[in-house]
MARDORO-471473 format. One record per residue (C-alpha): x, y, z; residue in three letters; residue number from 1. Coordinates in steps of 0.2 Angstrom, whole numbers, always signed. Example, Ala and Ser with C-alpha at 12.3 -4.5 7.8 and 13.67 -1.06 7.14 Angstrom:
// residues 2
KEZA, +62, -22, +39, Ala, 1;
KEZA, +68, -5, +36, Ser, 2;
This chain:
// residues 113
KEZA, +478, +601, +431, Met, 1;
KEZA, +472, +612, +446, Pro, 2;
KEZA, +472, +604, +463, Arg, 3;
KEZA, +455, +597, +468, Leu, 4;
KEZA, +456, +604, +486, Gln, 5;
KEZA, +444, +596, +498, Asn, 6;
KEZA, +439, +583, +486, Ile, 7;
KEZA, +455, +573, +484, Met, 8;
KEZA, +469, +573, +497, Ser, 9;
KEZA, +486, +578, +491, Leu, 10;
KEZA, +492, +560, +494, Gln, 11;
KEZA, +479, +553, +483, Lys, 12;
KEZA, +482, +566, +470, Glu, 13;
KEZA, +500, +561, +469, Ile, 14;
KEZA, +496, +543, +469, Glu, 15;
KEZA, +484, +545, +454, Thr, 16;
KEZA, +496, +556, +444, Lys, 17;
KEZA, +511, +543, +446, Leu, 18;
KEZA, +500, +528, +443, Gln, 19;
KEZA, +492, +536, +427, Asn, 20;
KEZA, +508, +542, +420, Gln, 21;
KEZA, +521, +529, +425, Leu, 22;
KEZA, +510, +513, +426, His, 23;
KEZA, +521, +507, +441, Pro, 24;
KEZA, +522, +488, +446, Ser, 25;
KEZA, +524, +495, +464, His, 26;
KEZA, +519, +512, +471, Leu, 27;
KEZA, +519, +519, +488, Gln, 28;
KEZA, +516, +537, +492, Val, 29;
KEZA, +519, +540, +511, Ile, 30;
KEZA, +514, +556, +520, Asn, 31;
KEZA, +528, +559, +532, Glu, 32;
KEZA, +521, +576, +537, Ser, 33;
KEZA, +518, +570, +555, Ala, 34;
KEZA, +537, +567, +557, Leu, 35;
KEZA, +539, +586, +555, His, 36;
KEZA, +534, +602, +564, Ser, 37;
KEZA, +518, +605, +555, Val, 38;
KEZA, +500, +606, +560, Pro, 39;
KEZA, +491, +590, +563, Glu, 40;
KEZA, +483, +583, +547, Gly, 41;
KEZA, +496, +592, +536, Ala, 42;
KEZA, +501, +585, +519, Glu, 43;
KEZA, +517, +593, +515, Met, 44;
KEZA, +531, +580, +517, His, 45;
KEZA, +530, +565, +506, Phe, 46;
KEZA, +541, +549, +502, Lys, 47;
KEZA, +537, +540, +485, Val, 48;
KEZA, +543, +523, +480, Ile, 49;
KEZA, +540, +520, +462, Val, 50;
KEZA, +545, +504, +452, Val, 51;
KEZA, +542, +507, +434, Ser, 52;
KEZA, +548, +499, +417, Gln, 53;
KEZA, +549, +517, +411, Gln, 54;
KEZA, +564, +520, +422, Phe, 55;
KEZA, +574, +507, +411, Asp, 56;
KEZA, +590, +515, +404, Gly, 57;
KEZA, +587, +532, +413, Lys, 58;
KEZA, +599, +539, +425, Ser, 59;
KEZA, +594, +543, +443, Leu, 60;
KEZA, +593, +561, +439, Val, 61;
KEZA, +582, +559, +424, Asn, 62;
KEZA, +570, +547, +434, Arg, 63;
KEZA, +569, +561, +447, His, 64;
KEZA, +566, +574, +434, Arg, 65;
KEZA, +552, +563, +427, Met, 66;
KEZA, +543, +563, +445, Ile, 67;
KEZA, +547, +582, +447, Asn, 68;
KEZA, +539, +586, +430, Asp, 69;
KEZA, +523, +575, +434, Leu, 70;
KEZA, +521, +584, +451, Leu, 71;
KEZA, +527, +601, +445, Lys, 72;
KEZA, +511, +610, +451, Glu, 73;
KEZA, +511, +602, +468, Glu, 74;
KEZA, +530, +606, +470, Leu, 75;
KEZA, +526, +625, +467, Lys, 76;
KEZA, +517, +626, +484, Gly, 77;
KEZA, +508, +611, +491, Ala, 78;
KEZA, +523, +600, +493, Ile, 79;
KEZA, +537, +606, +505, His, 80;
KEZA, +548, +590, +504, Ala, 81;
KEZA, +548, +575, +493, Leu, 82;
KEZA, +559, +560, +495, Thr, 83;
KEZA, +560, +548, +480, Met, 84;
KEZA, +566, +530, +477, Thr, 85;
KEZA, +564, +527, +459, Thr, 86;
KEZA, +568, +509, +453, Leu, 87;
KEZA, +566, +497, +438, Thr, 88;
KEZA, +557, +481, +441, Pro, 89;
KEZA, +574, +472, +441, Ala, 90;
KEZA, +582, +484, +453, Glu, 91;
KEZA, +567, +482, +465, Trp, 92;
KEZA, +569, +463, +465, Glu, 93;
KEZA, +587, +465, +470, Lys, 94;
KEZA, +584, +480, +483, Lys, 95;
KEZA, +575, +470, +496, Gly, 96;
KEZA, +569, +484, +507, Glu, 97;
KEZA, +568, +503, +508, Ile, 98;
KEZA, +574, +511, +524, Lys, 99;
KEZA, +563, +522, +534, Asn, 100;
KEZA, +566, +541, +533, Ser, 101;
KEZA, +576, +548, +547, Pro, 102;
KEZA, +567, +558, +561, Leu, 103;
KEZA, +566, +577, +558, Cys, 104;
KEZA, +576, +588, +569, Leu, 105;
KEZA, +570, +604, +562, Gly, 106;
KEZA, +559, +618, +570, Gly, 107;
KEZA, +552, +613, +587, Ser, 108;
KEZA, +559, +596, +586, Lys, 109;
KEZA, +577, +602, +589, Leu, 110;
KEZA, +584, +597, +606, Pro, 111;
KEZA, +586, +611, +619, Ala, 112;
KEZA, +604, +615, +624, Phe, 113;
C-alpha cells in the first residue's frame, strides 16, 4: 500500500497496519524522533510495543520479522530506526513495564571534547 502522505501521519499509518494485521490487545506506537538530531516534526524514529496472541509459539526473531514484513514499505525509506517490544498476552502480564529508550548521542547531540 503506498504511503498516504499529508493525509495520514506515519505514526498513524504504522498503528493502523499493526492493529489491522495483529489485532493486538495492547499497542503503542511512539514517535521518538524528537530524541534525535532530526528536523522538528520529523517522523523517522519509532518505538512499537505490541502485545498479540499471534506471537504465541514464535521466537523473538520471528516476531520481529512479522513486524518488519508488515512495515516493509515504510522501512524502505520513511522509517530510519525502529525499536520493537513484541509480547504475548501472558508475557505482557509478567513484564510489568517497558523501559524508556536511551537518549540519542548521535549527530549534533554528541558532547564536545
